[in-house]
C-alpha positions, 0 to 999 in steps of 0.5 A, a space after each residue: 894890313 890896317 888901312 893898307 892900300 898897296 895895290 900890289 898887295 891887293 892884286 897879289 891876294 886877289 890872284 892868290 884867292 883866284 888861284 884856289 881850286 873852285 870848290 875851295 873858293 866856293 867854300 871860302 865865299 860861303 863864309 864871307 857873307 855880305 854882313 861879314 864883309 861889312 864888319 871886316 871893312 868896318 874894322 879894318 878900313 876900306 883898304 881891305 875891300 880889294 882883298 874881299 872883292 873876289 869873295 863878295 863880287 857874286 853876292 846879290 845886290 841887296 846883300 840878302 842871303 836867303 835862309 832855308 826857311 825862306 826858300 821853303 816858304 817860297 816852295 810852299 807858294 802855289 806859284 812854285 809847286 802848282 804853276 811852276 813860276 820860272 822866276 820863283 823856280 829859279 830863285 829857289 834853285 839858286 838859293 839852295 845852290 848858294 846855301 849848299 854849294 858842296 852838294 853841287 855835282 853830287 848824285 
């Protein structure tokens, strides 16, 4: 796999990843953080990018994973709890969904 840029292999792996049940793909995606992807690419070369692509395609552009502490700081902001600022509300909601994807759909 080191430096392998075989497009057929990349396509096969991408299709295999995309064939996983959605919950399993979400779980795998949560394990491959932007930093983990960066280190894997550094270790194995750019040929690994097509294999990681389905797992990092939805990561935010800045590559910043919000931590729960950061989200709680946002929640302490009066713009969140008093003003219900739509942008901050959406950031907090999406941040928790990304941190805890297994909690989605549960009551």
